[in-house]
C-alpha positions as CSV (number, residue, x, y, z in Angstrom):
1,M,109.8,228.9,64.4
2,A,109.8,225.2,63.7
3,V,108.9,223.2,60.6
4,K,107.5,219.8,61.5
5,T,107.5,216.6,59.5
6,T,105.4,213.4,59.8
7,D,106.6,209.9,60.5
8,E,106.0,208.9,56.9
9,V,108.2,211.7,55.6
10,E,110.9,210.9,58.2
11,L,110.8,207.2,57.1
12,Y,111.0,208.2,53.5
13,I,114.0,210.5,53.7
14,P,116.6,207.5,53.6
15,K,114.8,206.0,50.7
16,L,114.8,209.4,48.9
17,N,118.6,209.7,49.6
18,K,119.1,206.4,48.0
19,I,117.0,207.2,45.0
20,L,118.9,210.5,44.5
21,D,122.2,208.6,45.0
22,F,123.0,210.7,48.1
23,D,125.3,209.4,50.9
24,Q,123.0,207.8,53.4
25,K,124.6,210.0,56.1
26,A,123.5,213.1,54.2
27,H,121.7,215.7,56.3
28,K,118.0,215.3,56.4
29,W,117.4,218.9,55.5
30,I,118.9,218.2,52.1
31,A,116.1,215.7,51.2
32,I,113.5,218.0,52.8
33,R,114.6,220.9,50.6
34,F,114.3,218.6,47.7
35,L,110.8,217.7,48.6
36,I,109.9,221.4,48.9
37,N,111.6,222.2,45.6
38,F,109.8,219.4,43.9
39,S,106.5,220.4,45.2
40,L,107.1,224.0,44.1
41,S,107.9,222.7,40.6
42,I,104.9,220.6,39.9
43,S,101.4,222.2,39.5
44,K,99.3,218.9,40.1
45,T,96.5,219.4,42.5
46,Y,97.0,217.9,46.0
47,N,94.5,217.8,48.9
48,F,96.4,218.3,52.1
49,R,95.3,216.9,55.5
50,E,97.1,218.6,58.3
51,S,98.6,216.1,60.6
52,N,98.8,216.1,64.3
53,E,101.2,213.1,64.3
54,F,104.5,215.1,63.7
55,K,107.6,213.1,64.4
56,N,110.4,215.7,64.1
57,S,110.8,219.4,63.9
58,Y,113.4,221.5,62.3
59,D,114.5,225.1,62.7
60,L,114.1,227.5,59.7
61,E,117.9,227.7,60.0
62,Q,118.1,224.1,59.0
63,I,115.4,224.1,56.4
64,V,116.0,227.4,54.5
65,G,119.2,228.5,56.1
66,K,117.7,231.5,57.9
67,G,120.4,233.6,59.4
68,K,123.3,231.8,57.7
69,S,125.3,234.4,56.0
70,E,126.1,232.6,52.7
71,H,123.4,230.1,52.6
72,D,120.4,232.1,53.7
73,Y,117.6,231.1,51.3
74,Y,114.7,232.2,53.7
75,Q,113.5,235.0,51.4
76,Y,113.8,233.0,48.2
77,Y,111.6,230.2,49.6
78,F,109.2,232.8,51.1
79,K,108.8,234.4,47.7
80,M,108.7,231.1,45.9
81,I,105.8,230.0,48.0
82,E,103.9,233.3,47.6
83,S,104.4,233.1,43.9
84,F,103.4,229.4,43.6
85,E,100.4,229.9,45.6
86,N,99.6,233.4,44.4
87,I,99.2,234.5,48.1
88,R,100.7,237.0,50.5
89,L,102.3,235.4,53.6
90,K,101.5,237.3,56.7
91,N,104.2,236.0,59.1
92,E,106.8,233.4,59.8
93,S,104.3,231.1,61.4
94,E,102.2,231.0,58.2
95,F,105.4,230.4,56.3
96,S,106.4,227.5,58.4
97,R,103.0,225.8,57.8
98,K,103.4,226.2,54.1
99,L,106.8,224.7,54.2
100,E,105.2,221.8,56.1
101,Y,102.5,221.6,53.4
102,H,105.1,221.5,50.5
103,I,107.3,219.0,52.4
104,Q,104.2,216.7,52.7
105,R,103.0,217.5,49.1
106,G,106.5,216.8,47.6
107,Y,106.5,213.5,49.6
108,N,103.1,212.5,48.3
109,L,103.8,213.5,44.7
110,L,107.0,211.4,44.7
111,K,105.6,208.5,46.6
112,S,102.7,208.1,44.1
113,S,104.8,208.6,41.1
114,I,108.0,206.7,41.5
115,R,109.3,203.4,42.7
116,D,112.5,202.7,44.6
117,N,114.3,201.7,41.3
118,T,113.0,204.6,39.3
119,D,115.6,206.8,37.7
120,I,114.4,210.0,39.5
121,Y,116.4,212.3,37.1
122,N,114.6,211.0,34.0
123,Y,111.4,211.1,35.9
124,I,112.0,214.9,36.6
125,L,113.0,215.6,33.0
126,E,109.8,214.0,31.8
127,E,107.7,215.9,34.3
128,F,109.2,219.2,33.2
129,K,108.5,218.3,29.6
130,L,104.8,218.5,30.5
131,I,105.1,222.1,31.7
């Protein structure tokens, strides 16, 4: 099963790596996981428009470590999404679509909230104070 990303997310990944002070050669899945985790941490409403303009796709092995012995977070992400959305996921296809949703949601929440020179760690601290 593949998890797809849009052009805008793909173009944002290098910017996000810079904001996070990650090496510019860092694997894209690190930034993608950050977007998912950020989305799952913020309860603001978001209206999602499914896109047909996907640029890239990633295997679940890349995004959530499915099948990797030490770093398999598949079940954790599966349960986090079910808990966050108060739903019961029926299959892996639905799970992949929800990951796509949270990648896009995380991207939109960050893009609308921070600038390139924002101290993202202080921003996150402030956001969590609101919870």
